[in-house]
Structures are given as structure tokens and as C-alpha cells.
Kinemage of the C-alpha trace (Angstrom):
@kinemage 1
@onewidth
@group {chain A} dominant
@subgroup {mainchain}
@vectorlist {calphas} color= white
{ca met a 1} P -67.371 251.562 21.913
{ca gly a 2} L -63.765 252.238 23.008
{ca thr a 3} L -61.988 255.498 22.510
{ca lys a 4} L -58.345 255.774 21.655
{ca lys a 5} L -56.443 258.347 23.667
{ca lys a 6} L -54.058 260.494 21.655
{ca thr a 7} L -50.716 261.468 23.129
{ca ser a 8} L -49.922 265.107 22.553
{ca ala a 9} L -46.448 266.472 21.899
{ca lys a 10} L -46.666 268.321 25.218
{ca ser a 11} L -47.454 265.068 27.022
{ca lys a 12} L -44.520 263.295 25.342
{ca ser a 13} L -42.215 266.140 26.313
{ca ala a 14} L -43.378 265.925 29.929
{ca lys a 15} L -42.764 262.163 29.966
{ca glu a 16} L -39.276 262.618 28.514
{ca ser a 17} L -38.545 265.217 31.184
{ca val a 18} L -39.605 262.794 33.918
{ca leu a 19} L -37.412 260.054 32.453
{ca arg a 20} L -34.422 262.392 32.368
{ca ser a 21} L -34.979 263.456 35.972
{ca lys a 22} L -35.065 259.801 37.053
{ca ala a 23} L -31.692 259.281 35.384
{ca lys a 24} L -30.054 261.989 37.485
{ca ile a 25} L -26.474 261.298 38.367
{ca ser a 26} L -25.573 261.784 42.012
{ca lys a 27} L -22.243 261.988 43.830
{ca asp a 28} L -22.949 258.703 45.606
{ca met a 29} L -23.213 256.723 42.346
{ca thr a 30} L -20.184 254.478 41.867
{ca leu a 31} L -17.787 255.267 39.075
{ca gly a 32} L -18.414 251.819 37.601
{ca glu a 33} L -22.169 252.387 37.621
{ca leu a 34} L -21.681 255.760 35.936
{ca ala a 35} L -19.491 254.255 33.206
{ca ala a 36} L -21.893 251.358 32.604
{ca lys a 37} L -25.155 253.327 32.608
{ca his a 38} L -23.938 256.573 31.062
{ca pro a 39} L -20.887 256.050 28.823
{ca glu a 40} L -21.613 259.439 27.260
{ca thr a 41} L -20.253 261.040 30.452
{ca ser a 42} L -16.699 259.756 29.928
{ca glu a 43} L -15.629 262.931 28.116
{ca val a 44} L -16.658 265.039 31.120
{ca met a 45} L -14.818 262.706 33.492
{ca phe a 46} L -11.658 262.848 31.360
{ca arg a 47} L -11.724 266.662 31.329
{ca tyr a 48} L -11.570 266.587 35.124
{ca gly a 49} L -8.691 264.109 35.113
{ca leu a 50} L -10.845 261.151 36.140
{ca his a 51} L -9.904 258.228 33.917
{ca cys a 52} L -11.787 255.902 36.227
{ca ala a 53} L -13.681 253.685 33.794
{ca gly a 54} L -10.864 251.133 33.699
{ca cys a 55} L -9.723 251.545 37.297
{ca his a 56} L -10.102 248.556 39.625
{ca met a 57} L -11.626 250.877 42.269
{ca ala a 58} L -14.424 252.063 39.951
{ca ala a 59} L -16.809 249.356 41.143
{ca his a 60} L -16.441 250.430 44.773
{ca glu a 61} L -15.661 254.141 44.757
{ca thr a 62} L -18.304 256.842 44.374
{ca ile a 63} L -17.939 259.761 41.995
{ca glu a 64} L -17.310 262.037 44.974
{ca gln a 65} L -14.729 259.716 46.549
{ca gly a 66} L -12.886 259.377 43.253
{ca ala a 67} L -12.899 263.117 42.669
{ca leu a 68} L -11.653 263.861 46.190
{ca ala a 69} L -8.936 261.210 45.840
{ca his a 70} L -7.743 263.049 42.720
{ca gly a 71} L -7.603 266.382 44.568
{ca ile a 72} L -10.795 267.913 43.188
{ca asp a 73} L -12.414 270.362 45.621
{ca ala a 74} L -16.110 270.390 46.586
{ca lys a 75} L -16.968 273.426 44.435
{ca thr a 76} L -15.414 271.834 41.359
{ca ile a 77} L -17.194 268.539 42.100
{ca glu a 78} L -20.530 270.401 42.054
{ca lys a 79} L -19.637 271.943 38.685
{ca met a 80} L -18.643 268.518 37.346
{ca met a 81} L -21.916 266.988 38.578
{ca lys a 82} L -23.878 269.610 36.634
{ca glu a 83} L -21.871 268.803 33.512
{ca leu a 84} L -22.410 265.052 33.985
{ca asn a 85} L -26.162 265.540 34.303
{ca ser a 86} L -26.184 267.821 31.256
{ca ala a 87} L -24.373 265.147 29.252
{ca val a 88} L -27.095 262.633 30.159
{ca ala a 89} L -29.938 265.098 29.519
{ca asn a 90} L -28.551 265.925 26.067
{ca lys a 91} L -28.208 262.261 25.102
């Protein structure tokens, strides 16, 4: 006789947490990849002056390269990365 395993709310929450951590955005992700996989991050990018979604370089340039090319310093890039990841986590 088979038993059916119940999934608890705690277990679901843990699984959702793992899925979110796998979706983490990193500085070496291309701008095109970011726009395609996480369109909800566009507002954050715009706030930092990165209107890269339509740029021809988006497919080749990383988030960090694009930010540096637009004069954004390393400390501000770190802050932006946290905001990008928060935007994905709150999706």
C-alpha cells in the first residue's frame, strides 16, 4: 500500500528560497540576458541610467561592463546588484 507524502508550507517555502537563490543575478551576466530573463529589473536599471535593453551592445556586454562604461563606480554597482536581486526575489 503506497503512502502519499504531503508537502508542508515550510517545505514549499524552502523550495521557493532555493529557486530564488538559483536565479541570482551576477555582474558577469550580459545585459541582454538580464533583460530577457528578468524584465522586472528594467526599472532598477533605468534608475541608474542604464537604458541597455535596446542597446546593440546588450548581447555582448556584462552588467558590470555596461555600468562602468556609463561611469558608475564599483560601490554603486554593488548597491545596484543588490537592488536587481531584490527585484527578482520580490517577483
